[in-house]
N, C-alpha and C positions, 0 to 999 in steps of 0.2 A: 504493499500501500504504501509505502513511504518514496521507495522511487516511482509510482504513478504521481506523484505529487501532495500525497494528503499528509497530514501532519497528524501525529498520533495524540485525543484526548482523551484517553481513559485506556490502562491496558491491564488485565489478569489481575481485575478484581470483579465481582458480582457476577453478572451468568451474561456481559456481553462486552466489547473491546470498541470503540469507539473513533473513526477516522472522519475529519475533516478536511475539504478544499475549497479555498476560493472560488467563487461566492458564496456558492451554496447548497455544495454535495456535501451531503453526511450519509456518513453508512455504520450500522451499528449489526457486528457480526456476533451472533448471537450461539456461545455453548451450550447453553439451555434454553427451552423454551419460558421457563419458570424457575427464579433461583431461589435456592433454599431456604432462604429468608422467609418469602411467603406463603399462602394458606398451605398448609397439607396436600387438601385433597387435589388441589392444581398440580403441584411437584408432582406427586404420583400418577395422577391421570397424564402428564406429559413427558414421564421421566423415561420411556419405552415408546416416543412415538412412532418409531419405525415400523414397527407393526402394522401402522394404518398407513403407512406409506403406498402407493401406488407406482408401476411402471420400473424403469432399471437404471441403474447407474446415475448420471446427474441428470435424468427427466424425471426424478422422483418426485411425486409432490401429493400432496392430499386431496380426497375426493371433495366436489363442491359442499358438502354437508359437514366434512370435516373440519373445512378450511373459513365454514361460517362459524362454526363452533370455536374453531381457534382467534378468528378478528375478534369475536364476541366477548370470550374470557379474556385476552389480553386488553381490550378496553374495560373489562368490566376492576381490571387490576388496577388499572389507573384511575377511572372513576371511585373506585373506593379509597385510593389512597389520596393522590393529590388533584383529584380532579380530571377531567379532559373536555376537549373545546367541542366546537359547535361539528366540527369535522367528523369527526368520531360517528356523529348521529347523524350525517352525510353517507359518511361509508356505508352504514346501514341499509339505508336507502337505494342509494347507487348497489350495492351486491345484488340485494332481493328484486328490485326490478330486473335485473341483467339474468339473474338466476331463480328466482322464487319459483317458478313452474315447474324446473325440475327438482326441485330438492324432495326429500323424503322427511317430511317435519316428523314424522312418528318418532326415528331413528335420533335427527337432532335434538327433540323435544326431551328423549331416554340420556343423552348424554349433558345438556342444561341437568335435570336433574340430580346424575350422579355431582355433578359440578358445585351443586346448591346456588345458581343463578338463573332458574327458572322463570320465578319472576320478575327479575329484573330484565332478562332478553324478551320479554312477552310486554313489558312496558317500555321498554327502548323503543324495540319495533312497531307496538302504535303510533310514539310520541312520533316519530322519522315517518310514517306515512300521513299522520295528520300534518306535520311542518309543510314536509316536501312535495305530497303528491295531490292534496288536497289545500294547501296554503292557508286555512282559514284557521285562525289561532284564538277565533270566538267559540270556538270547538270543544278548546282546552279545559279539563275539568280543573279545578285547583291544585290537585296534586302534579299534572301534567306542567302546567304553568312553570309550579316549582323545580322542577326537573329540569325542563328547558333552561330556564334560568340560571341553574349551576351550570348547563354548559357552556351556555352564554359567557358566564364571568370565570371560567376557567382557561384561559389562556388555549394554548395548544395542551399541554401535556400535563396539565395542573397548574394549581398555583402553590408557593413555595409555603405558604402558611396553611393552607388546606392539611397539605401533607404533614406538617408538624402535629397538626389538631388532631390528622387520625392517629398519630403515632402515639398522642399522649391518649387519646381515648384505648389504646388496642394494651398500652402499659397498665392505665388505673383499673381496665377491665380483669389484665391476668393477674395482678398484683391485690385487687380487693381494696387498694390505698386511693383515695384519690389527694395526694399530696406532692407538689412540686419538686420534694428529697426524693420520692421514690422514681419520678420520672427519670432525674437529673441520675439516678444510682444506674437504671437503665440504663443509661447512654453510656456511661463508663465502664460498667461490667454488662454488655450486652449478653445474649444468648451467645452458643457454639456457633451456630451456622451464620449469625450477623458478623461475629468475629472473623471468621473464614473467611466470608465473603469481603470485609476489609483488607484484610490480614492473610494471603493467601498461604505464606509459611506455616500457620498455627494449624492448616489441615492436615498435613500432613504427620505433625506433632502437636497433640492439644496441648503437653504440657510448656509448651512455650505462649500461651495464653496472657499471661501475666506479661509477657513482651509485648504482646499486641496491644495490651492495656496501654502500656509507657510508648508505644507507636500513634496510639489513637489521640494520646492528651498532648503529645508534641505536635501531630497535624492541627488538633483544637487550636495551639496556644501560636498557628505561625501560619499555615498556608488556608487554616480554613476559620480563622479568627471571627472576621465579618461572619462568614454564613452562622456560627455559632451563637454570635452576640443575637445575631437577626431571630434565630430560634427561642434564644431564653426570653427575647421581648414576646414571642406571641404565646411562650409558655408562662409570661407573665398577666397578658390582656385576657389568655383563654384563662387560667384559672379565677381572675375575676368577674368573665363573662357566667362561667358555670356556679359562682357564689350569688353572682344576684338573680341566677336565674333557682337558686333554692329560696332565696328569698320571698321573691316572688309566690313560688309555689305555698311557702307558708303563709 
């Protein structure tokens, strides 16, 4: 990729490497369709995706049904974490307009049930039809208007603030403690999949976990200082927001 004029933006961490070439070329080379840090159901479902591939050699591809399942699952990952933009809703409409008549929705629905996103897929598909096929937003329900607003306010791949909020909620739910200290502790001492994603050397030797903690702390205080400060600002504001909700409920 470098010989082709690309610069390496991200390599050896997470489930994909990122290359960029000015002005607009951007490639994400995935080593796995879902990283180990995401929902276990998705990770296991796509761990051995080769069994669903059709064709031979470099011409291997997913069936139209499995491709629709994947783009929906991938979209949901973004939607449930940092959000995803209106382009994702348009992707759904365009794909179903082109392939909808030939898809086996009986099979598709079973896959979404297995992944636990059948309700999301149905709502997203119905919203896409109303927005792009009919173009009459007056027909949208209150929940559909809220869902559409989320797409419209999520940039392209979601927002930093929404991503932090999702991570905070995940930690609070897992620990049962809704305190800033519990969140900060989870960021300093993450679970093993998260640590190996950030520091691949821990993957081959879990005993190096403490070294991973040290590396992450150094990064937090140097190259990621601005990002960490933004995250702490979101944590403070979101914590205050949750407290106001509690007071209003009382």
